[in-house]
TILODREN-525477 format. One line per field, with one value per residue (C-alpha): x, y, z; residue number from 1. Coordinates in Angstrom, 1 decimal, m for minus. Each point is the difference from the previous one (the first is absolute). Example, Ala and Ser with C-alpha at 12.3 -4.5 7.8 and 13.67 -1.06 7.14 Angstrom:
X <- c(12.3 / 1.4);
Y <- c(m4.5 / 3.4);
Z <- c(7.8 / m0.7);
n <- c(1 / 2);
***
This chain:
X <- c(m57.0 / 1.4 / 3.1 / m0.3 / 2.6 / m2.1 / m3.1 / 2.0 / 1.3 / m3.4 / m1.4 / 2.8 / m0.6 / m3.7 / 0.6 / 2.5 / m2.5 / m2.6 / 2.4 / m1.9 / m0.4 / 3.0 / 0.2 / m0.2 / 3.6 / 1.1 / m1.7 / 1.2 / 3.6 / m0.4 / m1.4 / 2.9 / 2.5 / m1.6 / 0.2 / 3.6 / 1.0 / 2.1 / m1.5 / m3.5 / 0.6 / m3.2 / m2.0 / m1.4 / m3.2 / m1.6 / m3.7 / 0.9 / 1.5 / m1.5 / 1.4 / m1.7 / m3.4 / 0.5 / 0.6 / m3.1 / m2.0 / 1.0 / m1.8 / m2.8 / m2.2 / m0.3 / m0.5 / 3.3 / 2.0 / 1.3 / 2.2 / 3.4 / 2.5 / 2.2 / 0.3 / 3.1 / 0.0 / 3.0 / 0.6 / 2.7 / 0.4 / 3.0 / m2.2 / m2.6 / 2.7 / 1.1 / m3.6 / m0.8 / 3.2 / m0.6 / m3.6 / 0.8 / 2.9 / m2.4 / m2.7 / m2.5 / m3.4 / m0.3 / m2.3 / 0.7 / m1.7 / 0.3 / m2.2 / m2.5 / m3.1 / m1.2 / m3.3 / 0.2 / 2.1 / 3.3 / 0.1 / 2.5 / 1.8 / m0.2 / m1.2 / 2.3 / 3.0 / 1.9 / m1.3 / 2.5 / m1.4 / 1.2 / m1.6 / 3.3 / 1.7 / 0.9 / 0.9 / 0.3 / m3.0 / 0.5 / m1.7 / m0.3 / m1.4 / m0.1 / m2.3 / m1.7 / 0.7 / 1.6 / 1.1 / m0.7 / 1.7 / m1.4 / m0.9 / m1.8 / m3.6 / m2.4 / m2.4 / m0.3 / 3.0 / 0.2 / 2.7 / 2.6);
Y <- c(m5.4 / 1.1 / 2.2 / 3.7 / m0.7 / m2.8 / 2.2 / 2.8 / m2.4 / m1.4 / 3.6 / 1.1 / m3.0 / 0.8 / 3.6 / m0.9 / m2.5 / 2.6 / 2.4 / 0.2 / m2.0 / m0.8 / m0.9 / m3.6 / 0.1 / 1.2 / m2.9 / m2.5 / 1.3 / m0.4 / m3.5 / m1.0 / 1.6 / m2.0 / m3.2 / 0.7 / 0.7 / m3.0 / m0.2 / m0.1 / m2.8 / m2.1 / 2.4 / 2.3 / m1.2 / 1.2 / m0.4 / m2.9 / m2.1 / m2.7 / 1.6 / 3.3 / m1.7 / m2.1 / 3.1 / 1.6 / m3.0 / 0.4 / 3.3 / m0.2 / 2.3 / m0.1 / 3.8 / 0.5 / m2.1 / 2.7 / m1.0 / 1.9 / 0.0 / m2.2 / m1.3 / m0.3 / m2.3 / 0.7 / m2.4 / 1.9 / 3.6 / 0.3 / m1.0 / 2.5 / 2.7 / m1.0 / 0.1 / 3.4 / 1.6 / m1.4 / 1.2 / 3.4 / 0.5 / m0.6 / 2.2 / m2.7 / m0.4 / m2.9 / m1.5 / m2.3 / m3.3 / m1.5 / m2.9 / 0.9 / 0.3 / 3.5 / m0.2 / 3.1 / 1.0 / 1.6 / m1.6 / m2.7 / 1.3 / 2.2 / m0.2 / 1.5 / m0.3 / m2.4 / m2.0 / m0.8 / m3.2 / m0.8 / m3.4 / m1.8 / 2.7 / m1.6 / 2.3 / m1.0 / 0.1 / 2.1 / m0.8 / 2.2 / m2.1 / 2.9 / 2.1 / m3.0 / 1.2 / m1.5 / 1.2 / m2.0 / m0.1 / 1.9 / m3.4 / m1.5 / m0.9 / m0.2 / m2.9 / m3.6 / m2.2 / m3.6 / m1.1 / m2.2);
Z <- c(47.8 / m3.4 / 0.3 / m1.1 / m2.7 / m1.5 / 0.0 / m1.6 / m2.7 / m0.9 / 0.0 / m2.4 / m2.3 / m0.2 / m0.8 / m2.7 / m1.5 / m0.6 / m1.7 / m3.2 / m3.2 / m2.1 / m3.6 / m1.1 / m1.2 / 3.4 / 1.8 / m2.6 / 0.6 / 3.8 / m0.4 / m2.2 / 2.4 / 2.9 / m2.1 / m0.7 / 3.6 / 1.1 / 3.5 / m1.4 / m2.5 / m0.3 / 2.2 / m2.7 / m1.7 / m3.2 / m1.2 / m2.3 / 2.8 / 2.2 / 3.1 / m0.8 / m0.5 / 3.1 / 2.1 / m1.3 / 1.0 / 3.6 / 0.5 / 2.6 / m2.1 / m3.8 / m0.1 / 1.8 / m2.6 / m2.2 / m2.9 / 0.2 / m2.8 / 2.2 / 3.5 / 2.1 / 3.0 / 2.2 / 2.9 / 2.0 / 1.1 / m2.4 / m2.9 / 1.0 / 0.0 / m3.5 / m1.3 / 1.6 / m1.2 / m3.6 / m0.1 / 1.5 / m2.4 / m2.9 / 1.5 / m0.5 / 1.8 / 2.4 / 2.5 / 3.0 / 0.8 / 3.4 / 1.0 / m2.8 / 2.2 / m1.2 / m1.8 / m2.2 / m3.0 / 0.9 / 3.4 / m1.1 / m3.0 / m3.0 / m3.6 / m2.7 / 2.2 / 2.2 / 2.9 / 2.8 / 1.4 / 3.6 / m0.2 / 0.6 / 2.2 / 3.3 / 2.8 / 3.7 / 2.3 / 3.1 / 3.2 / 3.1 / 2.8 / 2.4 / m2.1 / m1.7 / m3.5 / m3.1 / m3.4 / m3.1 / m3.4 / m3.0 / m1.7 / 3.0 / m0.3 / 3.0 / 0.2 / 1.3 / m0.2 / 0.8 / 2.4 / m1.5);
n <- c(1 / 2 / 3 / 4 / 5 / 6 / 7 / 8 / 9 / 10 / 11 / 12 / 13 / 14 / 15 / 16 / 17 / 18 / 19 / 20 / 21 / 22 / 23 / 24 / 25 / 26 / 27 / 28 / 29 / 30 / 31 / 32 / 33 / 34 / 35 / 36 / 37 / 38 / 39 / 40 / 41 / 42 / 43 / 44 / 45 / 46 / 47 / 48 / 49 / 50 / 51 / 52 / 53 / 54 / 55 / 56 / 57 / 58 / 59 / 60 / 61 / 62 / 63 / 64 / 65 / 66 / 67 / 68 / 69 / 70 / 71 / 72 / 73 / 74 / 75 / 76 / 77 / 78 / 79 / 80 / 81 / 82 / 83 / 84 / 85 / 86 / 87 / 88 / 89 / 90 / 91 / 92 / 93 / 94 / 95 / 96 / 97 / 98 / 99 / 100 / 101 / 102 / 103 / 104 / 105 / 106 / 107 / 108 / 109 / 110 / 111 / 112 / 113 / 114 / 115 / 116 / 117 / 118 / 119 / 120 / 121 / 122 / 123 / 124 / 125 / 126 / 127 / 128 / 129 / 130 / 131 / 132 / 133 / 134 / 135 / 136 / 137 / 138 / 139 / 140 / 141 / 142 / 143 / 144 / 145 / 146 / 147 / 148);
***
């Protein structure tokens, strides 16, 4: 079962993401600040990069594949923290992408802003055998998997 703290954090992120439209220069500055953050080296993608295009191709629905001004793909909680602090400091709009299975626009990111892509974020899976529940990572996808 998700912890109350995790629910509060995701709720706060979603509220901040919808905090209004920012100017192009603001978002450009945020994207450059993210790119220049040492802990995010190689994890910020721009529209002219292969990595950016490759991430757009992984959306389940074409209508959900918005084109943000940049994407940041943190892989640890610390990198998520750096990304959020950088974006909030610049007052830039952002959206969040988990597994990417939403079928409508704005369910997996933002246009004219920054998408935080949790596609490589790996968090532990918690199992509670007594209550038969488990908690998955933000980047997990449900579906059929072959045993290896």
